[in-house]
PDB file of N, CA, C and O in Angstrom:
ATOM      1  N   MET A   1     -23.234  58.250 -20.288  1.00  0.00           N
ATOM      2  CA  MET A   1     -22.601  58.716 -21.496  1.00  0.00           C
ATOM      3  C   MET A   1     -21.473  57.754 -21.814  1.00  0.00           C
ATOM      4  O   MET A   1     -20.543  57.606 -21.022  1.00  0.00           O
ATOM      5  N   ALA A   2     -21.540  57.127 -22.915  1.00  0.00           N
ATOM      6  CA  ALA A   2     -20.514  56.168 -23.316  1.00  0.00           C
ATOM      7  C   ALA A   2     -19.366  56.901 -23.979  1.00  0.00           C
ATOM      8  O   ALA A   2     -19.567  57.850 -24.736  1.00  0.00           O
ATOM      9  N   LYS A   3     -18.178  56.452 -23.685  1.00  0.00           N
ATOM     10  CA  LYS A   3     -16.987  57.026 -24.304  1.00  0.00           C
ATOM     11  C   LYS A   3     -16.530  56.107 -25.410  1.00  0.00           C
ATOM     12  O   LYS A   3     -17.030  54.992 -25.557  1.00  0.00           O
ATOM     13  N   SER A   4     -15.580  56.582 -26.183  1.00  0.00           N
ATOM     14  CA  SER A   4     -15.133  55.793 -27.326  1.00  0.00           C
ATOM     15  C   SER A   4     -14.251  54.616 -26.938  1.00  0.00           C
ATOM     16  O   SER A   4     -14.222  53.618 -27.657  1.00  0.00           O
ATOM     17  N   SER A   5     -13.534  54.700 -25.827  1.00  0.00           N
ATOM     18  CA  SER A   5     -12.684  53.575 -25.454  1.00  0.00           C
ATOM     19  C   SER A   5     -13.529  52.483 -24.823  1.00  0.00           C
ATOM     20  O   SER A   5     -14.439  52.764 -24.043  1.00  0.00           O
ATOM     21  N   SER A   6     -13.226  51.245 -25.160  1.00  0.00           N
ATOM     22  CA  SER A   6     -14.042  50.138 -24.694  1.00  0.00           C
ATOM     23  C   SER A   6     -13.957  49.947 -23.190  1.00  0.00           C
ATOM     24  O   SER A   6     -14.869  49.370 -22.598  1.00  0.00           O
ATOM     25  N   SER A   7     -12.886  50.416 -22.552  1.00  0.00           N
ATOM     26  CA  SER A   7     -12.738  50.215 -21.119  1.00  0.00           C
ATOM     27  C   SER A   7     -13.704  51.071 -20.305  1.00  0.00           C
ATOM     28  O   SER A   7     -13.971  50.748 -19.148  1.00  0.00           O
ATOM     29  N   SER A   8     -14.239  52.157 -20.877  1.00  0.00           N
ATOM     30  CA  SER A   8     -15.140  53.003 -20.109  1.00  0.00           C
ATOM     31  C   SER A   8     -16.532  53.106 -20.739  1.00  0.00           C
ATOM     32  O   SER A   8     -17.350  53.910 -20.292  1.00  0.00           O
ATOM     33  N   ALA A   9     -16.804  52.322 -21.746  1.00  0.00           N
ATOM     34  CA  ALA A   9     -18.120  52.356 -22.375  1.00  0.00           C
ATOM     35  C   ALA A   9     -19.178  51.972 -21.359  1.00  0.00           C
ATOM     36  O   ALA A   9     -18.998  51.025 -20.594  1.00  0.00           O
ATOM     37  N   GLY A  10     -20.273  52.700 -21.352  1.00  0.00           N
ATOM     38  CA  GLY A  10     -21.377  52.397 -20.448  1.00  0.00           C
ATOM     39  C   GLY A  10     -21.227  52.979 -19.068  1.00  0.00           C
ATOM     40  O   GLY A  10     -22.038  52.688 -18.189  1.00  0.00           O
ATOM     41  N   ARG A  11     -20.219  53.791 -18.848  1.00  0.00           N
ATOM     42  CA  ARG A  11     -19.970  54.376 -17.533  1.00  0.00           C
ATOM     43  C   ARG A  11     -20.335  55.850 -17.508  1.00  0.00           C
ATOM     44  O   ARG A  11     -20.234  56.549 -18.517  1.00  0.00           O
ATOM     45  N   ILE A  12     -20.756  56.304 -16.352  1.00  0.00           N
ATOM     46  CA  ILE A  12     -20.881  57.740 -16.105  1.00  0.00           C
ATOM     47  C   ILE A  12     -19.914  58.034 -14.968  1.00  0.00           C
ATOM     48  O   ILE A  12     -20.108  57.593 -13.835  1.00  0.00           O
ATOM     49  N   GLU A  13     -18.868  58.788 -15.294  1.00  0.00           N
ATOM     50  CA  GLU A  13     -17.831  59.121 -14.329  1.00  0.00           C
ATOM     51  C   GLU A  13     -17.793  60.632 -14.138  1.00  0.00           C
ATOM     52  O   GLU A  13     -18.556  61.360 -14.772  1.00  0.00           O
ATOM     53  N   ASP A  14     -16.910  61.100 -13.270  1.00  0.00           N
ATOM     54  CA  ASP A  14     -16.844  62.520 -12.921  1.00  0.00           C
ATOM     55  C   ASP A  14     -16.750  63.431 -14.144  1.00  0.00           C
ATOM     56  O   ASP A  14     -17.445  64.445 -14.212  1.00  0.00           O
ATOM     57  N   GLU A  15     -15.911  63.084 -15.094  1.00  0.00           N
ATOM     58  CA  GLU A  15     -15.748  63.896 -16.302  1.00  0.00           C
ATOM     59  C   GLU A  15     -17.055  63.944 -17.102  1.00  0.00           C
ATOM     60  O   GLU A  15     -17.405  64.974 -17.676  1.00  0.00           O
ATOM     61  N   ASP A  16     -17.769  62.813 -17.129  1.00  0.00           N
ATOM     62  CA  ASP A  16     -19.043  62.753 -17.853  1.00  0.00           C
ATOM     63  C   ASP A  16     -20.097  63.614 -17.181  1.00  0.00           C
ATOM     64  O   ASP A  16     -20.877  64.289 -17.853  1.00  0.00           O
ATOM     65  N   VAL A  17     -20.122  63.591 -15.844  1.00  0.00           N
ATOM     66  CA  VAL A  17     -21.090  64.408 -15.100  1.00  0.00           C
ATOM     67  C   VAL A  17     -20.872  65.880 -15.439  1.00  0.00           C
ATOM     68  O   VAL A  17     -21.829  66.613 -15.686  1.00  0.00           O
ATOM     69  N   LYS A  18     -19.614  66.309 -15.450  1.00  0.00           N
ATOM     70  CA  LYS A  18     -19.301  67.698 -15.789  1.00  0.00           C
ATOM     71  C   LYS A  18     -19.804  68.036 -17.190  1.00  0.00           C
ATOM     72  O   LYS A  18     -20.431  69.074 -17.397  1.00  0.00           O
ATOM     73  N   GLU A  19     -19.527  67.156 -18.146  1.00  0.00           N
ATOM     74  CA  GLU A  19     -19.959  67.389 -19.527  1.00  0.00           C
ATOM     75  C   GLU A  19     -21.484  67.413 -19.639  1.00  0.00           C
ATOM     76  O   GLU A  19     -22.041  68.257 -20.341  1.00  0.00           O
ATOM     77  N   LEU A  20     -22.150  66.504 -18.961  1.00  0.00           N
ATOM     78  CA  LEU A  20     -23.615  66.477 -18.994  1.00  0.00           C
ATOM     79  C   LEU A  20     -24.206  67.746 -18.393  1.00  0.00           C
ATOM     80  O   LEU A  20     -25.162  68.299 -18.936  1.00  0.00           O
ATOM     81  N   ARG A  21     -23.650  68.212 -17.282  1.00  0.00           N
ATOM     82  CA  ARG A  21     -24.122  69.476 -16.672  1.00  0.00           C
ATOM     83  C   ARG A  21     -24.024  70.621 -17.682  1.00  0.00           C
ATOM     84  O   ARG A  21     -24.952  71.416 -17.826  1.00  0.00           O
ATOM     85  N   GLU A  22     -22.889  70.693 -18.376  1.00  0.00           N
ATOM     86  CA  GLU A  22     -22.685  71.761 -19.364  1.00  0.00           C
ATOM     87  C   GLU A  22     -23.689  71.653 -20.505  1.00  0.00           C
ATOM     88  O   GLU A  22     -24.243  72.662 -20.941  1.00  0.00           O
ATOM     89  N   LEU A  23     -23.923  70.452 -20.984  1.00  0.00           N
ATOM     90  CA  LEU A  23     -24.880  70.258 -22.079  1.00  0.00           C
ATOM     91  C   LEU A  23     -26.302  70.606 -21.645  1.00  0.00           C
ATOM     92  O   LEU A  23     -27.037  71.258 -22.387  1.00  0.00           O
ATOM     93  N   LEU A  24     -26.688  70.172 -20.446  1.00  0.00           N
ATOM     94  CA  LEU A  24     -28.039  70.461 -19.965  1.00  0.00           C
ATOM     95  C   LEU A  24     -28.242  71.952 -19.741  1.00  0.00           C
ATOM     96  O   LEU A  24     -29.348  72.462 -19.925  1.00  0.00           O
ATOM     97  N   ALA A  25     -27.187  72.655 -19.347  1.00  0.00           N
ATOM     98  CA  ALA A  25     -27.282  74.103 -19.139  1.00  0.00           C
ATOM     99  C   ALA A  25     -27.561  74.836 -20.443  1.00  0.00           C
ATOM    100  O   ALA A  25     -28.087  75.949 -20.424  1.00  0.00           O
ATOM    101  N   LEU A  26     -27.216  74.231 -21.573  1.00  0.00           N
ATOM    102  CA  LEU A  26     -27.438  74.860 -22.876  1.00  0.00           C
ATOM    103  C   LEU A  26     -28.866  74.678 -23.392  1.00  0.00           C
ATOM    104  O   LEU A  26     -29.279  75.362 -24.328  1.00  0.00           O
ATOM    105  N   GLU A  27     -29.617  73.762 -22.786  1.00  0.00           N
ATOM    106  CA  GLU A  27     -30.966  73.469 -23.262  1.00  0.00           C
ATOM    107  C   GLU A  27     -31.922  74.605 -22.930  1.00  0.00           C
ATOM    108  O   GLU A  27     -31.733  75.320 -21.946  1.00  0.00           O
ATOM    109  N   THR A  28     -32.932  74.763 -23.743  1.00  0.00           N
ATOM    110  CA  THR A  28     -33.926  75.811 -23.578  1.00  0.00           C
ATOM    111  C   THR A  28     -34.829  75.500 -22.389  1.00  0.00           C
ATOM    112  O   THR A  28     -35.324  74.382 -22.248  1.00  0.00           O
ATOM    113  N   ALA A  29     -35.033  76.485 -21.551  1.00  0.00           N
ATOM    114  CA  ALA A  29     -35.921  76.323 -20.397  1.00  0.00           C
ATOM    115  C   ALA A  29     -37.335  76.021 -20.881  1.00  0.00           C
ATOM    116  O   ALA A  29     -37.765  76.512 -21.924  1.00  0.00           O
ATOM    117  N   GLY A  30     -38.040  75.217 -20.117  1.00  0.00           N
ATOM    118  CA  GLY A  30     -39.416  74.890 -20.451  1.00  0.00           C
ATOM    119  C   GLY A  30     -39.570  73.641 -21.296  1.00  0.00           C
ATOM    120  O   GLY A  30     -40.688  73.161 -21.484  1.00  0.00           O
ATOM    121  N   GLN A  31     -38.480  73.106 -21.807  1.00  0.00           N
ATOM    122  CA  GLN A  31     -38.555  71.870 -22.586  1.00  0.00           C
ATOM    123  C   GLN A  31     -38.465  70.676 -21.648  1.00  0.00           C
ATOM    124  O   GLN A  31     -37.761  70.725 -20.640  1.00  0.00           O
ATOM    125  N   GLN A  32     -39.176  69.607 -21.977  1.00  0.00           N
ATOM    126  CA  GLN A  32     -39.056  68.359 -21.223  1.00  0.00           C
ATOM    127  C   GLN A  32     -37.791  67.649 -21.679  1.00  0.00           C
ATOM    128  O   GLN A  32     -37.686  67.240 -22.836  1.00  0.00           O
ATOM    129  N   LEU A  33     -36.842  67.503 -20.781  1.00  0.00           N
ATOM    130  CA  LEU A  33     -35.589  66.839 -21.119  1.00  0.00           C
ATOM    131  C   LEU A  33     -35.630  65.396 -20.650  1.00  0.00           C
ATOM    132  O   LEU A  33     -36.233  65.079 -19.625  1.00  0.00           O
ATOM    133  N   VAL A  34     -34.980  64.521 -21.415  1.00  0.00           N
ATOM    134  CA  VAL A  34     -34.937  63.097 -21.112  1.00  0.00           C
ATOM    135  C   VAL A  34     -33.499  62.625 -21.253  1.00  0.00           C
ATOM    136  O   VAL A  34     -32.843  62.905 -22.256  1.00  0.00           O
ATOM    137  N   LEU A  35     -33.006  61.902 -20.239  1.00  0.00           N
ATOM    138  CA  LEU A  35     -31.708  61.241 -20.337  1.00  0.00           C
ATOM    139  C   LEU A  35     -31.973  59.754 -20.511  1.00  0.00           C
ATOM    140  O   LEU A  35     -32.571  59.121 -19.641  1.00  0.00           O
ATOM    141  N   ASP A  36     -31.536  59.203 -21.617  1.00  0.00           N
ATOM    142  CA  ASP A  36     -31.712  57.779 -21.882  1.00  0.00           C
ATOM    143  C   ASP A  36     -30.500  57.036 -21.338  1.00  0.00           C
ATOM    144  O   ASP A  36     -29.385  57.212 -21.829  1.00  0.00           O
ATOM    145  N   LEU A  37     -30.718  56.209 -20.329  1.00  0.00           N
ATOM    146  CA  LEU A  37     -29.635  55.502 -19.646  1.00  0.00           C
ATOM    147  C   LEU A  37     -29.521  54.045 -20.092  1.00  0.00           C
ATOM    148  O   LEU A  37     -28.920  53.227 -19.395  1.00  0.00           O
ATOM    149  N   ARG A  38     -30.089  53.725 -21.236  1.00  0.00           N
ATOM    150  CA  ARG A  38     -30.130  52.342 -21.727  1.00  0.00           C
ATOM    151  C   ARG A  38     -28.759  51.658 -21.711  1.00  0.00           C
ATOM    152  O   ARG A  38     -28.667  50.497 -21.310  1.00  0.00           O
ATOM    153  N   ASP A  39     -27.713  52.333 -22.130  1.00  0.00           N
ATOM    154  CA  ASP A  39     -26.395  51.707 -22.239  1.00  0.00           C
ATOM    155  C   ASP A  39     -25.517  51.916 -21.016  1.00  0.00           C
ATOM    156  O   ASP A  39     -24.355  51.510 -21.018  1.00  0.00           O
ATOM    157  N   VAL A  40     -26.046  52.539 -19.976  1.00  0.00           N
ATOM    158  CA  VAL A  40     -25.249  52.803 -18.775  1.00  0.00           C
ATOM    159  C   VAL A  40     -25.222  51.547 -17.907  1.00  0.00           C
ATOM    160  O   VAL A  40     -26.261  50.988 -17.556  1.00  0.00           O
ATOM    161  N   THR A  41     -24.008  51.121 -17.573  1.00  0.00           N
ATOM    162  CA  THR A  41     -23.856  49.924 -16.743  1.00  0.00           C
ATOM    163  C   THR A  41     -23.099  50.193 -15.450  1.00  0.00           C
ATOM    164  O   THR A  41     -23.157  49.384 -14.524  1.00  0.00           O
ATOM    165  N   LEU A  42     -22.386  51.321 -15.371  1.00  0.00           N
ATOM    166  CA  LEU A  42     -21.572  51.594 -14.193  1.00  0.00           C
ATOM    167  C   LEU A  42     -21.587  53.085 -13.898  1.00  0.00           C
ATOM    168  O   LEU A  42     -21.354  53.904 -14.787  1.00  0.00           O
ATOM    169  N   VAL A  43     -21.861  53.431 -12.645  1.00  0.00           N
ATOM    170  CA  VAL A  43     -21.866  54.824 -12.208  1.00  0.00           C
ATOM    171  C   VAL A  43     -21.135  54.916 -10.873  1.00  0.00           C
ATOM    172  O   VAL A  43     -20.905  53.907 -10.206  1.00  0.00           O
ATOM    173  N   ASN A  44     -20.773  56.150 -10.491  1.00  0.00           N
ATOM    174  CA  ASN A  44     -20.198  56.370  -9.177  1.00  0.00           C
ATOM    175  C   ASN A  44     -21.143  57.249  -8.354  1.00  0.00           C
ATOM    176  O   ASN A  44     -22.207  57.645  -8.829  1.00  0.00           O
ATOM    177  N   GLN A  45     -20.747  57.546  -7.125  1.00  0.00           N
ATOM    178  CA  GLN A  45     -21.599  58.328  -6.221  1.00  0.00           C
ATOM    179  C   GLN A  45     -21.942  59.694  -6.800  1.00  0.00           C
ATOM    180  O   GLN A  45     -23.079  60.149  -6.674  1.00  0.00           O
ATOM    181  N   ASP A  46     -20.976  60.353  -7.431  1.00  0.00           N
ATOM    182  CA  ASP A  46     -21.244  61.664  -8.028  1.00  0.00           C
ATOM    183  C   ASP A  46     -22.298  61.568  -9.130  1.00  0.00           C
ATOM    184  O   ASP A  46     -23.151  62.446  -9.259  1.00  0.00           O
ATOM    185  N   ALA A  47     -22.237  60.504  -9.915  1.00  0.00           N
ATOM    186  CA  ALA A  47     -23.232  60.316 -10.975  1.00  0.00           C
ATOM    187  C   ALA A  47     -24.619  60.109 -10.376  1.00  0.00           C
ATOM    188  O   ALA A  47     -25.609  60.612 -10.907  1.00  0.00           O
ATOM    189  N   ILE A  48     -24.692  59.368  -9.268  1.00  0.00           N
ATOM    190  CA  ILE A  48     -25.985  59.146  -8.609  1.00  0.00           C
ATOM    191  C   ILE A  48     -26.554  60.462  -8.102  1.00  0.00           C
ATOM    192  O   ILE A  48     -27.743  60.732  -8.271  1.00  0.00           O
ATOM    193  N   LYS A  49     -25.719  61.274  -7.485  1.00  0.00           N
ATOM    194  CA  LYS A  49     -26.184  62.595  -7.018  1.00  0.00           C
ATOM    195  C   LYS A  49     -26.652  63.442  -8.196  1.00  0.00           C
ATOM    196  O   LYS A  49     -27.682  64.112  -8.119  1.00  0.00           O
ATOM    197  N   PHE A  50     -25.891  63.409  -9.285  1.00  0.00           N
ATOM    198  CA  PHE A  50     -26.256  64.159 -10.483  1.00  0.00           C
ATOM    199  C   PHE A  50     -27.600  63.689 -11.033  1.00  0.00           C
ATOM    200  O   PHE A  50     -28.468  64.509 -11.330  1.00  0.00           O
ATOM    201  N   LEU A  51     -27.776  62.378 -11.170  1.00  0.00           N
ATOM    202  CA  LEU A  51     -29.021  61.837 -11.728  1.00  0.00           C
ATOM    203  C   LEU A  51     -30.206  62.143 -10.821  1.00  0.00           C
ATOM    204  O   LEU A  51     -31.292  62.464 -11.303  1.00  0.00           O
ATOM    205  N   GLY A  52     -30.001  62.045  -9.509  1.00  0.00           N
ATOM    206  CA  GLY A  52     -31.068  62.416  -8.578  1.00  0.00           C
ATOM    207  C   GLY A  52     -31.435  63.884  -8.714  1.00  0.00           C
ATOM    208  O   GLY A  52     -32.608  64.248  -8.644  1.00  0.00           O
ATOM    209  N   GLY A  53     -30.424  64.727  -8.909  1.00  0.00           N
ATOM    210  CA  GLY A  53     -30.675  66.152  -9.118  1.00  0.00           C
ATOM    211  C   GLY A  53     -31.404  66.415 -10.419  1.00  0.00           C
ATOM    212  O   GLY A  53     -32.243  67.313 -10.500  1.00  0.00           O
ATOM    213  N   CYS A  54     -31.084  65.629 -11.442  1.00  0.00           N
ATOM    214  CA  CYS A  54     -31.798  65.762 -12.719  1.00  0.00           C
ATOM    215  C   CYS A  54     -33.284  65.510 -12.506  1.00  0.00           C
ATOM    216  O   CYS A  54     -34.123  66.279 -12.977  1.00  0.00           O
ATOM    217  N   GLU A  55     -33.606  64.437 -11.800  1.00  0.00           N
ATOM    218  CA  GLU A  55     -35.019  64.142 -11.538  1.00  0.00           C
ATOM    219  C   GLU A  55     -35.677  65.257 -10.730  1.00  0.00           C
ATOM    220  O   GLU A  55     -36.822  65.627 -10.991  1.00  0.00           O
ATOM    221  N   ALA A  56     -34.955  65.787  -9.755  1.00  0.00           N
ATOM    222  CA  ALA A  56     -35.501  66.892  -8.957  1.00  0.00           C
ATOM    223  C   ALA A  56     -35.781  68.108  -9.833  1.00  0.00           C
ATOM    224  O   ALA A  56     -36.662  68.910  -9.524  1.00  0.00           O
ATOM    225  N   ASP A  57     -35.032  68.244 -10.927  1.00  0.00           N
ATOM    226  CA  ASP A  57     -35.229  69.341 -11.881  1.00  0.00           C
ATOM    227  C   ASP A  57     -36.169  68.960 -13.019  1.00  0.00           C
ATOM    228  O   ASP A  57     -36.211  69.637 -14.047  1.00  0.00           O
ATOM    229  N   SER A  58     -36.926  67.872 -12.836  1.00  0.00           N
ATOM    230  CA  SER A  58     -37.929  67.401 -13.794  1.00  0.00           C
ATOM    231  C   SER A  58     -37.340  66.867 -15.090  1.00  0.00           C
ATOM    232  O   SER A  58     -37.996  66.906 -16.131  1.00  0.00           O
ATOM    233  N   ILE A  59     -36.117  66.372 -15.038  1.00  0.00           N
ATOM    234  CA  ILE A  59     -35.517  65.701 -16.186  1.00  0.00           C
ATOM    235  C   ILE A  59     -35.833  64.216 -16.039  1.00  0.00           C
ATOM    236  O   ILE A  59     -35.540  63.614 -15.006  1.00  0.00           O
ATOM    237  N   LYS A  60     -36.423  63.637 -17.061  1.00  0.00           N
ATOM    238  CA  LYS A  60     -36.830  62.238 -17.009  1.00  0.00           C
ATOM    239  C   LYS A  60     -35.633  61.323 -17.254  1.00  0.00           C
ATOM    240  O   LYS A  60     -34.850  61.545 -18.177  1.00  0.00           O
ATOM    241  N   LEU A  61     -35.499  60.291 -16.419  1.00  0.00           N
ATOM    242  CA  LEU A  61     -34.477  59.272 -16.616  1.00  0.00           C
ATOM    243  C   LEU A  61     -35.150  58.078 -17.266  1.00  0.00           C
ATOM    244  O   LEU A  61     -35.924  57.366 -16.627  1.00  0.00           O
ATOM    245  N   GLU A  62     -34.855  57.866 -18.523  1.00  0.00           N
ATOM    246  CA  GLU A  62     -35.484  56.796 -19.295  1.00  0.00           C
ATOM    247  C   GLU A  62     -34.545  55.588 -19.348  1.00  0.00           C
ATOM    248  O   GLU A  62     -33.325  55.741 -19.405  1.00  0.00           O
ATOM    249  N   ASN A  63     -35.126  54.388 -19.329  1.00  0.00           N
ATOM    250  CA  ASN A  63     -34.355  53.136 -19.392  1.00  0.00           C
ATOM    251  C   ASN A  63     -33.290  53.066 -18.298  1.00  0.00           C
ATOM    252  O   ASN A  63     -32.172  52.606 -18.530  1.00  0.00           O
ATOM    253  N   CYS A  64     -33.652  53.522 -17.123  1.00  0.00           N
ATOM    254  CA  CYS A  64     -32.729  53.553 -15.991  1.00  0.00           C
ATOM    255  C   CYS A  64     -32.569  52.142 -15.425  1.00  0.00           C
ATOM    256  O   CYS A  64     -33.560  51.520 -15.043  1.00  0.00           O
ATOM    257  N   PRO A  65     -31.331  51.625 -15.364  1.00  0.00           N
ATOM    258  CA  PRO A  65     -31.129  50.296 -14.784  1.00  0.00           C
ATOM    259  C   PRO A  65     -31.633  50.232 -13.340  1.00  0.00           C
ATOM    260  O   PRO A  65     -31.564  51.218 -12.605  1.00  0.00           O
ATOM    261  N   VAL A  66     -32.129  49.087 -12.953  1.00  0.00           N
ATOM    262  CA  VAL A  66     -32.747  48.919 -11.632  1.00  0.00           C
ATOM    263  C   VAL A  66     -31.790  49.301 -10.509  1.00  0.00           C
ATOM    264  O   VAL A  66     -32.185  49.991  -9.570  1.00  0.00           O
ATOM    265  N   TYR A  67     -30.536  48.860 -10.593  1.00  0.00           N
ATOM    266  CA  TYR A  67     -29.629  49.153  -9.482  1.00  0.00           C
ATOM    267  C   TYR A  67     -29.362  50.655  -9.359  1.00  0.00           C
ATOM    268  O   TYR A  67     -29.165  51.154  -8.252  1.00  0.00           O
ATOM    269  N   ILE A  68     -29.353  51.375 -10.474  1.00  0.00           N
ATOM    270  CA  ILE A  68     -29.167  52.825 -10.425  1.00  0.00           C
ATOM    271  C   ILE A  68     -30.401  53.478  -9.818  1.00  0.00           C
ATOM    272  O   ILE A  68     -30.279  54.377  -8.986  1.00  0.00           O
ATOM    273  N   ARG A  69     -31.589  53.036 -10.226  1.00  0.00           N
ATOM    274  CA  ARG A  69     -32.838  53.563  -9.671  1.00  0.00           C
ATOM    275  C   ARG A  69     -32.882  53.350  -8.155  1.00  0.00           C
ATOM    276  O   ARG A  69     -33.245  54.261  -7.411  1.00  0.00           O
ATOM    277  N   GLU A  70     -32.515  52.155  -7.700  1.00  0.00           N
ATOM    278  CA  GLU A  70     -32.533  51.863  -6.265  1.00  0.00           C
ATOM    279  C   GLU A  70     -31.529  52.717  -5.509  1.00  0.00           C
ATOM    280  O   GLU A  70     -31.815  53.182  -4.406  1.00  0.00           O
ATOM    281  N   TRP A  71     -30.361  52.925  -6.089  1.00  0.00           N
ATOM    282  CA  TRP A  71     -29.327  53.740  -5.456  1.00  0.00           C
ATOM    283  C   TRP A  71     -29.791  55.196  -5.341  1.00  0.00           C
ATOM    284  O   TRP A  71     -29.600  55.826  -4.301  1.00  0.00           O
ATOM    285  N   ILE A  72     -30.392  55.723  -6.391  1.00  0.00           N
ATOM    286  CA  ILE A  72     -30.934  57.092  -6.358  1.00  0.00           C
ATOM    287  C   ILE A  72     -31.962  57.207  -5.244  1.00  0.00           C
ATOM    288  O   ILE A  72     -31.947  58.171  -4.478  1.00  0.00           O
ATOM    289  N   GLU A  73     -32.858  56.222  -5.152  1.00  0.00           N
ATOM    290  CA  GLU A  73     -33.900  56.261  -4.126  1.00  0.00           C
ATOM    291  C   GLU A  73     -33.311  56.197  -2.718  1.00  0.00           C
ATOM    292  O   GLU A  73     -33.793  56.880  -1.814  1.00  0.00           O
ATOM    293  N   ARG A  74     -32.265  55.377  -2.523  1.00  0.00           N
ATOM    294  CA  ARG A  74     -31.618  55.306  -1.202  1.00  0.00           C
ATOM    295  C   ARG A  74     -31.002  56.650  -0.828  1.00  0.00           C
ATOM    296  O   ARG A  74     -31.135  57.098   0.310  1.00  0.00           O
ATOM    297  N   VAL A  75     -30.333  57.290  -1.773  1.00  0.00           N
ATOM    298  CA  VAL A  75     -29.724  58.595  -1.516  1.00  0.00           C
ATOM    299  C   VAL A  75     -30.798  59.628  -1.211  1.00  0.00           C
ATOM    300  O   VAL A  75     -30.639  60.434  -0.295  1.00  0.00           O
ATOM    301  N   LYS A  76     -31.888  59.612  -1.967  1.00  0.00           N
ATOM    302  CA  LYS A  76     -32.991  60.538  -1.706  1.00  0.00           C
ATOM    303  C   LYS A  76     -33.559  60.317  -0.318  1.00  0.00           C
ATOM    304  O   LYS A  76     -33.862  61.277   0.391  1.00  0.00           O
ATOM    305  N   GLY A  77     -33.706  59.062   0.077  1.00  0.00           N
ATOM    306  CA  GLY A  77     -34.237  58.743   1.400  1.00  0.00           C
ATOM    307  C   GLY A  77     -33.352  59.269   2.509  1.00  0.00           C
ATOM    308  O   GLY A  77     -33.852  59.794   3.504  1.00  0.00           O
ATOM    309  N   ARG A  78     -32.041  59.136   2.355  1.00  0.00           N
ATOM    310  CA  ARG A  78     -31.101  59.651   3.361  1.00  0.00           C
ATOM    311  C   ARG A  78     -31.171  61.165   3.427  1.00  0.00           C
ATOM    312  O   ARG A  78     -31.115  61.746   4.511  1.00  0.00           O
ATOM    313  N   THR A  79     -31.293  61.804   2.277  1.00  0.00           N
ATOM    314  CA  THR A  79     -31.370  63.267   2.238  1.00  0.00           C
ATOM    315  C   THR A  79     -32.634  63.749   2.935  1.00  0.00           C
ATOM    316  O   THR A  79     -32.591  64.716   3.695  1.00  0.00           O
ATOM    317  N   ARG A  80     -33.761  63.085   2.683  1.00  0.00           N
ATOM    318  CA  ARG A  80     -35.021  63.467   3.335  1.00  0.00           C
ATOM    319  C   ARG A  80     -34.918  63.310   4.837  1.00  0.00           C
ATOM    320  O   ARG A  80     -35.380  64.174   5.583  1.00  0.00           O
ATOM    321  N   ARG A  81     -34.315  62.212   5.296  1.00  0.00           N
ATOM    322  CA  ARG A  81     -34.194  61.982   6.747  1.00  0.00           C
ATOM    323  C   ARG A  81     -33.344  63.058   7.396  1.00  0.00           C
ATOM    324  O   ARG A  81     -33.665  63.515   8.493  1.00  0.00           O
ATOM    325  N   ARG A  82     -32.267  63.470   6.745  1.00  0.00           N
ATOM    326  CA  ARG A  82     -31.406  64.521   7.309  1.00  0.00           C
ATOM    327  C   ARG A  82     -32.161  65.827   7.423  1.00  0.00           C
ATOM    328  O   ARG A  82     -31.971  66.562   8.393  1.00  0.00           O
ATOM    329  N   ARG A  83     -33.013  66.137   6.461  1.00  0.00           N
ATOM    330  CA  ARG A  83     -33.749  67.411   6.487  1.00  0.00           C
ATOM    331  C   ARG A  83     -34.777  67.425   7.604  1.00  0.00           C
ATOM    332  O   ARG A  83     -35.102  68.496   8.116  1.00  0.00           O
ATOM    333  N   THR A  84     -35.301  66.269   7.999  1.00  0.00           N
ATOM    334  CA  THR A  84     -36.334  66.254   9.037  1.00  0.00           C
ATOM    335  C   THR A  84     -35.753  66.190  10.432  1.00  0.00           C
ATOM    336  O   THR A  84     -36.479  66.382  11.407  1.00  0.00           O
ATOM    337  N   LEU A  85     -34.461  65.926  10.554  1.00  0.00           N
ATOM    338  CA  LEU A  85     -33.846  65.854  11.890  1.00  0.00           C
ATOM    339  C   LEU A  85     -33.539  67.199  12.473  1.00  0.00           C
ATOM    340  O   LEU A  85     -33.022  67.285  13.587  1.00  0.00           O
TER     341      LEU A  85
END
């Protein structure tokens, strides 16, 4: 989610994650939701957890930058390993 100030454009930060959660909660159940990440260039760990959770809830991540996709997959892999131990 891009903000209006140029210093945070293209970032998903803690405040953005909270806002996105609230917006997604308002959506009608049963609809296919898509988050377009085309302009996202910087995320933090909380955003990665949020995006991974979105996918687990069948929300499609469209135009996801490669480094974000790889980070999500690494986090998912660690979570799976912990569950099997």
